[in-house]
C-alpha positions as CSV (number, residue, x, y, z in Angstrom):
1,V,-7.6,2.5,3.8
2,Q,-4.5,3.2,5.9
3,M,-2.2,2.6,2.9
4,G,-4.2,4.9,0.7
5,R,-4.3,7.6,3.3
6,F,-0.6,7.4,3.9
7,I,0.3,7.6,0.2
8,S,-2.0,10.6,-0.2
9,E,-0.3,12.3,2.8
10,E,3.1,11.6,1.2
11,L,1.9,13.2,-2.0
12,H,0.3,16.1,-0.1
13,I,-3.1,15.2,-1.5
14,S,-6.2,15.4,0.7
15,D,-8.8,13.0,-0.8
16,P,-11.9,12.3,1.3
17,R,-12.9,9.6,-1.2
18,I,-10.5,7.1,0.4
19,A,-12.8,4.8,2.3
20,P,-12.8,1.2,3.5
21,A,-13.9,-1.4,0.9
22,V,-16.8,-3.5,1.9
23,F,-17.0,-7.1,0.7
24,E,-20.1,-9.3,0.9
25,R,-19.5,-12.9,1.8
26,V,-21.4,-15.3,-0.5
27,G,-22.7,-18.7,0.6
28,D,-20.4,-20.7,2.8
29,A,-17.3,-18.6,2.1
30,H,-15.0,-18.4,5.1
31,P,-14.3,-14.9,6.3
32,I,-10.8,-13.6,5.8
33,D,-10.5,-11.0,8.5
34,D,-6.7,-10.7,8.6
35,T,-5.3,-9.9,5.2
36,S,-2.0,-8.5,6.5
37,L,1.3,-9.4,4.8
38,R,3.5,-11.3,7.2
39,T,7.1,-11.9,6.1
40,E,8.4,-13.6,9.2
41,K,8.7,-17.1,7.7
42,L,10.4,-15.7,4.6
43,R,12.8,-13.7,6.8
44,V,13.7,-16.8,8.8
45,A,14.1,-19.0,5.7
46,T,16.2,-16.5,3.7
47,G,17.7,-14.0,6.1
48,W,16.2,-11.2,4.1
49,T,14.9,-8.2,5.9
50,F,12.0,-6.1,4.6
51,T,11.3,-2.4,4.7
52,D,8.1,-1.5,6.4
53,F,5.4,0.0,4.2
54,R,5.7,3.6,5.4
55,T,9.5,3.6,4.9
56,G,9.2,2.0,1.5
57,I,6.7,4.5,0.2
58,R,8.8,7.4,1.5
59,D,11.9,6.1,-0.1
60,T,10.1,5.5,-3.4
61,M,8.6,8.9,-3.4
62,R,11.9,10.6,-2.7
63,A,13.7,8.5,-5.4
64,A,11.0,9.1,-8.1
65,E,11.3,11.9,-10.6
66,P,8.5,14.4,-10.8
67,V,6.0,13.7,-13.5
68,H,5.5,16.6,-15.9
69,S,2.4,16.9,-18.1
70,S,4.6,16.9,-21.2
71,H,5.6,13.3,-20.4
72,C,2.1,12.0,-19.9
73,T,0.6,9.8,-22.7
74,A,-3.0,9.5,-22.0
């Protein structure tokens, strides 16, 4: 939800339809409450640094060319 809201803010779109997803756990399935992406082990192993989500989206939006309806193929 937070990612969707941030992207819509960057695009200057107000969309109240962005809502949390609800998943039902079936049977003996173990809950997965933390689905965050952690890059610490990869950073330590490789020395790579990663851009945080907000900065990555901003940079991507600024670098992207505007889409014009004449270029759409739907």
